[in-house]
N, C-alpha and C positions, 0 to 999 in steps of 0.2 A: 319396623323391617325391612330391610335390602333387596337387591333383587342379584342374591346368590342364590344360588341351591338350597332348598330348606333342608330338613334335614326329619326322614321318613314316622321319627317319635310326635312330632309335632301334631299328626290328625288326633291323636286322643284327646286334645283341649278341648276340639268342638266337640266330640263322642263326652266328653264332662258336662259339657256345656248341657248338652241337649238329651242327655240319660239322668245326669241327678238334678236337673234342673226343675222338672214338671214335678216331680216327688218333696222335692224342697217346699216347691210353693205349694202345693197340699197342706204339708208340716206346718206351714204359717200361716195362712190362713185356717188350717182351723184349727189355731192358736189365738184367733183372733177376738177382742173378746173375753177371755179366760183366763189369760195373764193379765198381771198388773202394769198397767201401762206408766212410761217412763218417758216422766214430761219434766227436764231441766229446769230450774228455777229458774224464773224473772230474775235480770241483771240491772243491777242499779246505775245511775251517772256512772260513767268511766271506767266500767269495768268491762271484759272483752265477748265480743260477740263470733260462737266458733260455727262456722258453716264449714261441714263436711264434706268431701270429693268421694267419688266411689268411680275409679277408673284404672284401665288395665298398666301399670309403671311397670310389669316386669310379664313378658311371656311374647307369645307373636302377636299380639296389636299396640303391647307398650308405645309405639312410635304417637296411635293416636292419643296414650296418655300424658304425653310430654306433652305435647302440641296446647291439650287439656289445661294441664296445668300453668305452661307457658302462660295464655290465656287470661288465666284466674288471678294468675300470680299481676300481673302489671292491672288490673281492675281491681285486685286486692288494695294492693299498692297504693294505687291512687286515691282510694278511697280515704283510705287511714292519712295521707298526706294531706289532704285539707280537712283533717279534724276528724274522722270517724262520722259515729252515727249518730248524727246531731239531735234527734229526737231523743237521745240515750245518754245524753250527757258530751258526747265523745268516745262512746265506746266506742274500743280499734276492732277492725277484724281480723281471726283469726282461721286461716284455713290448716282441714286436719283433716289428712288423706287418705285412704283406707286404698290398698291396690286389689286390683281382682284377678289378678292373672290372665284372667278372658276365661272365669269357670263362673257356673252359675251357684256352687255351695260356697265359694270362698268370697262371690260378692255378698252374699247375703249374711254370711259371717262375719262377714270386716263390715255392715251397716249397720250390724245389733254391736260388734264394737264400738262403732264411731257415737252409737247413741248412748251406752248403756256405758262408756270405759268413760271415753272424749264428751260426752254431754256437748254431744250440739245440736243447736237449735234449729236448725235446718240442712237440709242432703243435696245435692249436685248428685244423679249417675245416671246410670249406670256406663252408658257409651252402646254397650250391646245389649240390644233388644233380649237375646235369652238370660244376661246377667240382671238384665233391670228391672223383666217381668215378675222373678222371685224378689229379688232386692228392693224391691217398688210398695212386696205388699210387707214385708219386717217394716218398712218405717209408717205405713199405716196401722200396722200389731200395736206400737210403741207411739203410733201418734203425733208424729213429727212430721213437718212439710216437706215434701219433695218435689224437686223442681228433674223430673225425665227429659235424657237424651234421645233415647229408645222410639222410634217412629212408629213399633208393635201397636199392631191398635187396640190390642186387647190391653195394653198397657192403660187406659183410663176407658175401660168400659167395662169394670169388673164392680161400680158403685161404689168406691173410692171416696175421702174425703179432703185427705192430704197428700194427693198423687196430681199433678198438673203437669202439663204439658204444651207449651207456645209455640213451637215449631209445627210443622208437616208431621205427617201422619203417612203409615203406606201407603193407603189408601191416597193421600196426595199426590204423595209422588210420582207413584205409577202412574194417574189419571196425566199427570203435568207431563209426564214422556212420552208416554205413548198417545197424547194431544201435540207434541209438540214435532214430535218424532212424524206425525202425518200431514202436519200442515207446512212444516217446513219440505217433504219429500216433493208436494204438489209443486213446487218451488223449480225442481229437480229431475233429473231422469238416470236409470230405469226408475222406475218406487217399487213400494215394499205390498209382495203379494205374501211372504210366508216368513213364516221365521220360527228359531229353536233359542229357546233358554237357558242356561246354562248358569246357577243358583248352592249357593253353597247350603248344607242340610242344618242352618241354625232359625229361631224364632224368626228374622228378620229374612235370612234368603228364602223361605218357606209363604213369608206370606209375602213379602215384597213380591215372588215369581208367580202367587197365585192371585194379586191383584192384575199387576201386567198382563199376564196370560188375560183374562176375559177383559181386559182395556183393550187388547190387541182383536180377540177372535171378535169383538163389538166394533171394532174398524172396518172389520170387512176382511184381514187378515191368517191367513191360515198358520199356525202352532204345530209343526211338525211333533215333539214332545220338550216338556217342561224334566230339566233332569237337576236334582240337589244334589252334591257333588259333595263326600265329604272336608269341613270344615281345614285348613291350611291342611291339603295333602298334597304330598311331595311331587306327586304327578298327573297329569289330565288326557293324556295323549290319548289312551282308548275313548275320553269321552269328546273329543276333539275329532277324533275323523269318526266317530257314530254324527258326528253336527256334519260337519264335511260331505258324508253318505248324502243326505238326504237336499245336500246343497240349496239353506233360507237365505233370502236376503236380505235377512237381518240378524243379526247375534245380540241377545240382550245376554249382562254378564252380572249378576248379582251377587259381587265378593270384596272381601278384604285385603288390603294392599298386598301381600303377597301372593295371596291366591287372583291375584289383577293383573299381575307381575307375570304369571308361573301363564295365563288362558294365553295376553299377546302375546306373548312369546314363543307358545306352542301351534298356535293360531298359527303365524307366521312362520314356524318347521313343517308345520303339515299343509301350508299352501292352502287354510279355508280361506277363501277373501269372500265377502259375503258385498252386498250392495250399501249396508250399511251396519257399524258397531255400535253399539249402546250398553252402558251403563246405568242401575238401579245407583248409583254413588257410591258409596265404601269408599275404597285404596283407589277407583280411577279417575278421583276429584283432588288428591292425594300429591302434592306437592314434589315430594321421592315419588311418584310414578312417571312424571313427566323429564323425573332426575335422567330413570332408570330404563325407559322405554325410550328416547330419543326421539327418534321417526316415526318409530310403528307406532306410536299414539295419534301421531295424527291424523283426523278427521273424526275421532272417537266421542258420540254424544252421551252426556250421559246428567241425569239428572242430579239439582242439587237445591241448598236452602240458602246457599250463602256463596258471595263471588264479591270480589273486591270492582269490578263495575259498578256497583248499586251506588259508589262512593261517588258515582261521578257526579249522580242526584244529589247526593247528600253527602256534602263536605265534612261536616263532623265525622263518620263511616271512615274518609277517603281520609284523615287525618289518625284514629285512631291505628286502622290498618298500614299505615305508612312509619309508625311509633315502633306498631306488631316488628314491620319487618326492620329497622332501627336496635330495635334490642333483642328477636330472638335470629334474627338473619334469613324470615321465613314467611310471604303473609299469613293472614288468620285461613282455618280450614273452613269445611264445615262443620265440623262437628267442635274447632273449640269455639267459635261464634256463634253456636249453641250451648256452650256452657259460656262463654262470656254472657252474655242474654239471659241467662237462669240466673247468677252471679247478680244481677244488674236487677232485678224483678224482686231478689229478697231483698238488697236493699232497699229500695222504694220502698215494698209492705214495711222493712222493719221500721225506716221514719217516718209512714201513716202509722202502723199499731205504736206508736210509741214503747215496745214492750216484746219479749221474748220468750214472753208465753205463749204455748205452742197454738193455744186456740184461738190466742186473737191477734198470731203471727198467720196464722190460715187463714183465719178470715180475710184478713186485710190482702192479701194473694189471691181469693178468691175473688173481692173485689175489683181487681186490677179494672180498671180502664182509661186505658188509652191512646189515643190516637194523633199524638205530635210527634209529626216522625223524628224532630231533632229531640225527642227523650232519650235518654241512657240505651232505655228495653227498649228502646226502636234496633238495637242492630241489625237484626234479618227485621227490614223491614215492612208492615202488612198496612194494609188499611186502618188496622187497631189490632191491639193488644186484650183482651179478652177472654173470659175463661166462662163456658159451658158448666150446667149442670156436673157432667162426668169427670171436667178439672180438663177440658181438651180449648186450645184456642179455635173458634171456627171460621176467624178469618187468617188463619196461616196459610202461607201459599207456596209454593214451590218453583223452582226455574231451570229452565235445558242449558248450556252452555255446551259450545266442543273445543277441542283441541286443535289450533292453529299455532302451528311456527313454534310449536313450545309452550303454548299459554293459552287458559282460557278464556274462549270469547261467550258473551252472551248474548243468544238467539230468540229464546224464547220464555214470556210470551212478549209478543210485540211492545206491549208497550213499556218494558223495562229492556227492549233489548240493544245494546249500545249501533247506533247509528249506523257507524259505516261495516258495521258487523255483517257475512254471506255466506251462510252454509255453504258447506263445502259436501262435497256430492260426485262422486262414493266414497267410502274410506279410502287416505290416498295411501293406504297400506297394500292395499288390492291393487295398485297399478306398478308395486315396485316390483 
């Protein structure tokens, strides 16, 4: 998405995700154990390994899907150029894409198509939690490993055995953002005493905003209200005016790209001037947000799972990011980095499993235990990458960045912050 005005009809995409998603989940889960399981036959030497990718390639979030495709294409090309999966006799990786269009029902249908028709051996998806939640249930039904990108906590809280998440969930991201804001705010003035939270009404928006409210209240910050607005709404003036009326010190927005642009622009138009403007990630940490918002983005703080600054401490990560910039004209994004990491986890598991048998590949993924920051699976560098009994990596972390002069600066936690980076306070657009 670009910064141009949105068409009124786009809001139906988010309504579709929310209205049909839960019904689809119930249907899928009700069939678990009743339907005949589909397991692609194990391959022998020099055959193809098919990895399904469930992403929004069209629709309001297509920009994200293209970034994910770019990252995976680069990673797959690297593996194939190096001789493929060596334990499988040089089997080449083939990426097979399923377009969700940002819709829950479509995501489930595409997941089933990739499994039953395309015969994929593993899946990565589905970016939006409201799409990934029911789609991963379809993968579980068919017993095909699913590496999720969605941060919705409940994705890995259903007792599933084939669903894994290597990165942070909503709880981790919300806690990191609020702890970071409190820590950074102590160094500046004026302090934060009150807040409003503006979040889209998808599974992700409702989940992360609820977590943020809890962490803010525990930190002693008064939350005037949490408003879940229609996903991809064409206008949010009334919401911005409502927020302005309570004069919050902090505005937190949980939005995808189009909504992030809209909220920021309309905050400026309505002269909503908080001490701090923060985001739960999503659209605010995308390169296109910087391109479209110019000076209005200066001072925005955001939670993210990826920032190019981590490469300063881990040279191979910096090199990969430079290659990505050279190839696609833009750095990795939070979501494309997560997809890249998921791909590397599958490749590592394939080498150890020495088969594409779904059960054995699933067991190899579950047995992942890596602490070497120079290992390819550590593209999002943690203390360790392991999976607990729920499929969640308990070592996953997040970070807080701030937009300064059109660039993201890594500020929190202090252990990985850029040494020369200093928090800008208050939000710069409030002074213009």
